[in-house]
Structure formats: C-alpha cells, structure tokens
C-alpha positions in Angstrom: 0.1 0.1 0.1 1.2 3.5 -1.0 1.6 6.1 1.6 -1.5 8.2 0.3 -3.8 5.0 0.3 -2.7 4.4 3.7 -3.2 7.8 5.0 -6.6 8.0 3.4 -7.6 5.0 5.3 -6.3 6.4 8.4 -8.4 9.4 7.9 -11.4 7.2 7.5 -10.8 5.2 10.5 -10.2 8.4 12.6 -13.6 9.7 11.2 -15.4 6.6 12.1 -14.1 5.8 15.5 -13.5 9.3 16.6 -9.7 8.9 17.2 -6.9 6.5 16.2 -3.6 5.4 17.9 -0.2 4.9 16.5 0.1 1.3 18.0 -3.1 0.0 16.5 -2.3 1.5 13.3 1.2 0.1 13.0 -0.1 -3.3 13.7 -3.2 -3.1 11.1 -1.1 -1.6 8.4 2.1 -3.9 9.2 4.4 -0.7 9.3 6.5 0.7 12.0 5.3 3.1 14.4 7.6 6.1 13.1 5.9 5.3 9.6 2.5 6.1 11.2 3.7 9.0 13.0 4.7 10.3 9.5 1.5 9.6 8.3 -0.3 11.5 11.0 2.1 14.4 10.8 1.2 14.7 7.0 -2.5 14.5 7.9 -2.1 17.1 10.5 -0.4 19.6 8.1 -3.1 19.1 5.6 -5.5 20.1 8.3 -7.3 16.7 8.3 -6.4 15.4 11.8 -5.2 16.8 15.1 -2.4 15.1 16.5 -2.9 14.0 20.4 -0.8 12.0 22.6 -0.3 8.7 21.4 -2.4 9.2 18.0 -4.9 11.6 16.4 -8.4 12.9 16.3 -10.3 14.1 13.3 -9.9 17.8 12.9 -13.0 19.6 14.3 -13.4 16.9 16.8 -12.4 18.7 20.0 -16.0 17.9 21.3 -15.5 14.1 20.7 -16.7 12.4 23.7 -17.0 8.5 24.0 -19.9 7.3 26.0 -19.8 5.7 29.5 -19.6 2.0 28.5 -16.7 2.7 25.9 -14.6 4.6 28.4 -15.3 1.8 31.1 -13.6 -0.7 28.9 -10.5 1.3 28.0 -7.1 1.2 30.0 -8.7 -0.9 32.5 -5.3 -2.1 34.2 -4.0 1.6 34.3 -7.2 2.8 36.1 -7.0 0.2 38.5 -3.5 0.9 39.4 -4.4 4.6 39.7 -7.3 4.0 41.7 -5.3 1.8 44.3 -2.8 4.6 44.5 -5.5 7.2 45.1 -6.4 5.3 48.2 -3.7 6.8 50.2 -5.0 10.4 49.5 -8.3 9.8 51.4 -8.4 11.8 54.5 -9.2 10.3 57.8 -12.6 11.1 58.9 -12.6 13.9 56.4 -14.9 15.0 53.4 -14.2 14.3 49.8 -15.8 15.2 46.5 -15.9 12.6 43.9 -16.1 13.8 40.3 -17.7 11.7 37.5 -15.3 9.5 35.7 -14.6 5.9 35.3 -11.3 6.1 37.1 -12.7 7.9 40.0 -15.7 5.1 40.1 -12.9 2.5 40.5 -11.6 4.6 43.6 -15.1 4.5 45.0 -15.4 0.9 44.6 -11.9 0.5 46.2 -12.8 2.4 49.4 -12.3 0.1 52.1 -15.3 -0.6 54.3 -13.9 0.5 57.5 -13.4 4.0 56.0 -15.4 6.7 57.6 -15.8 9.6 55.3 -18.2 12.3 54.1 -18.6 11.9 50.5 -20.2 14.3 47.9 -20.5 13.3 44.1 -22.8 14.6 41.1 -22.1 11.2 39.5 -25.1 8.6 39.6 -22.9 5.5 39.2 -20.4 6.6 41.9 -23.3 7.4 44.2 -24.6 3.9 43.6 -21.5 2.2 44.4 -21.2 4.2 47.7 -24.9 4.0 48.9 -24.5 1.0 50.8 -21.0 1.8 52.3 -21.4 1.5 56.0 -18.9 4.1 56.9 -19.7 6.8 54.4 -22.1 9.8 54.8 -23.0 10.3 51.1 -24.4 13.6 49.5 -25.6 13.4 46.2 -25.6 16.6 44.3 -28.5 17.1 41.9 -29.2 18.8 38.7 -29.7 17.9 34.9 -28.5 14.3 34.2 -26.2 14.1 31.1 -26.9 10.6 29.5 -23.4 10.4 28.2 -21.7 10.4 31.6 -24.4 10.0 34.0 -23.5 13.2 35.9 -25.6 16.2 37.1 -24.9 19.6 35.6 -26.2 23.1 35.4 -27.5 25.6 38.0 -28.4 22.9 40.9 -25.0 21.4 40.9 -23.1 24.7 40.6 -25.0 26.2 43.7 -24.3 22.8 45.8 -20.5 23.0 45.1 -20.7 26.7 45.9 -22.2 26.1 49.5 -19.6 23.6 50.6 -15.9 23.2 51.4 -14.0 19.7 51.1 -10.8 18.4 52.3 -10.0 16.7 49.0 -11.4 16.5 45.3 -10.7 13.7 43.1 -11.2 15.1 39.7 -11.4 13.5 36.2 -10.5 15.1 32.9 -10.6 14.1 29.3 -7.2 15.7 28.4 -4.4 17.4 30.5 -1.1 19.0 29.7 1.0 21.7 30.9 0.2 24.1 28.0 -3.5 23.4 27.5 -4.5 22.5 31.2 -7.5 20.6 32.0 -10.1 19.9 29.4 -13.4 18.1 28.8 -15.7 18.2 25.7 -18.9 19.5 27.3 -19.3 23.1 28.7 -21.7 22.3 31.6 -19.6 19.4 32.8 -16.5 21.9 32.8 -18.5 24.4 34.7 -19.2 21.7 37.4 -15.7 20.6 37.5 -14.3 24.1 37.9 -17.0 24.7 40.9 -15.6 21.4 42.4 -12.1 22.5 42.2 -13.0 25.7 44.0 -14.7 23.8 46.5 -11.7 21.7 47.6 -8.8 22.4 49.8 -6.5 19.9 47.9 -7.1 18.7 44.3 -6.1 15.3 43.1 -6.4 14.6 39.3 -6.8 10.9 38.4 -6.0 10.5 34.7 -4.5 7.8 32.7 -1.5 8.8 30.4 -3.6 8.3 27.2 -5.2 11.7 28.2 -1.7 13.5 28.4 -1.6 16.0 25.5 -5.4 15.8 24.6 -7.0 18.9 24.3 -11.0 19.1 24.1 -13.4 21.9 23.8 -14.1 23.2 27.3 -11.3 24.0 29.6 -11.9 24.2 33.4 -8.5 24.8 34.8 -4.8 24.8 34.7 -2.5 21.9 35.6 -1.2 24.2 38.2 -4.7 24.3 39.9 -3.8 20.2 40.6 -1.7 19.5 43.8 -1.3 16.0 42.8 -1.6 13.9 39.4 -1.9 10.2 39.9 -1.5 8.6 36.4 0.3 5.5 35.1 3.7 4.7 33.9 3.0 5.4 30.2 3.6 9.2 31.0 7.3 9.8 30.5 9.7 10.8 33.2 10.3 13.9 31.3 6.9 15.0 31.1 6.3 14.1 34.8 9.5 16.3 35.8 8.1 19.3 33.7 4.9 19.0 35.7 6.5 18.9 39.0 8.5 22.0 38.1 5.2 23.6 37.5 4.3 22.6 41.1 2.2 19.6 40.6 3.2 16.4 42.2 3.2 13.4 40.1 2.8 9.8 40.9 3.2 7.2 38.1 1.4 4.0 39.3 
C-alpha cells in the first residue's frame, strides 16, 4: 500500500471511530510506528486530523466524547493501578468530592469498608457504588443528568458546590497538559468541575496517560490548579518532571 492510500484509510478510521492510535495503526497496516507518525504528521499538516498524545483525532472534533460504556472498557489495568494509589489520599474522617469519571468510580469501589468519610458526588454511578457503604455519609448533588456521563450539571449542581468546602477533590479530565491545562468536551461538565475545584482544599487529578496531550473543547483549569496527579507509567519521566517543576506532584502508578 502506498503512503497516500494508507493515509486515506487512516483518515477514514479516525472519522469513523473518533480517534486513532499509533500502535493499533502500525499493527493493522504492518508498518513501523515511526511510519504511522509520519502519516499522522502529514494529515495534521493538511488540516485533516489533530495529533494528540499517542495518536490523532479528526480535525474539528475537540468535542468528541466516548460514552460511559466505551470509557469503562479502556485502559482498565492502568485505571485500577491509579485507583489503588489514590486510596492513600483519602483523608481520615474527612470530606471528599468525587467527580464523575470511570477511574474515580474505580476509586469509589475500592474504598475500604472500615473507612469513615463524608463523600459528595454529582455522579449517579459513583453514588450507587457508595450508597450501601457503612462508613460513608453520602451527599448526592442534583441537577440535569447528562446521558453520556450520568453526571448532574447546570445550576443546581453549581449552587451545591458553591456552598461546601471539602478536604480533597478527586477530579477527572478528558485531556491534560502543561500547555492546555485541564479540558473536557462539554461546557456544562466543565463548569461543574471548575466549581468542584474551587470547593476543595486539595485537588487530586486521576487520569491515565493516554489523556496526556489531549485537548478538548471546554477548559476548566490549569494543571497548576492540581496538587497531585496520579497517572500510570505511560507518562514519560520527562513529562512528569516538567509538571512537577510547575508545582504539581506526580505519581506514576
């Protein structure tokens, strides 16, 4: 297959699936990862895709957002390691805010039964995981529930977060980087995340390394707003060092 033919097929896959990754493309076309990177660079120069960490998304698709079931099935090992590492950040007899997100849902499921916490969340799946937990005082934030994430948004949710102060926020992001900060596809979700950040004394970002370098439509903060990033070993030591120089502690689980 000639390079223009391969690039055309890569573009079709990106448009059909919302994104492509270098490793999968190299396997599919039986070429090296470096060849795929050159293809993506050519497509990016042509304005047909936007390169992100590990792959590319179609141009104009900064609002692309996979549904909950799809996200639950991606990077499962990495998310489990991140959730286990995040257990160390739970305050003793304190108050936590749990943002919507599949990695944070894994943290909620891993909280030991003997833990005594006050937990606040606007995520229906996370609330369901914690509802029968004997040691947790659960507060469910209301609002309009987005079907794609099962999370409450809009005025009720914003007002609730404006009325509390928590010890720790565990927050999720669809994309993070030192240059573009913290991003997510939906403006309403971004507003709730921003309000949750303002409501917490300490902010812990749980995000697997595939989200590093990704940029989405709605920005809700700077990486400097994050006290601690817990990610996986796919984030390079060089990138981790750059983030720590900016004031964010990094744990690569």
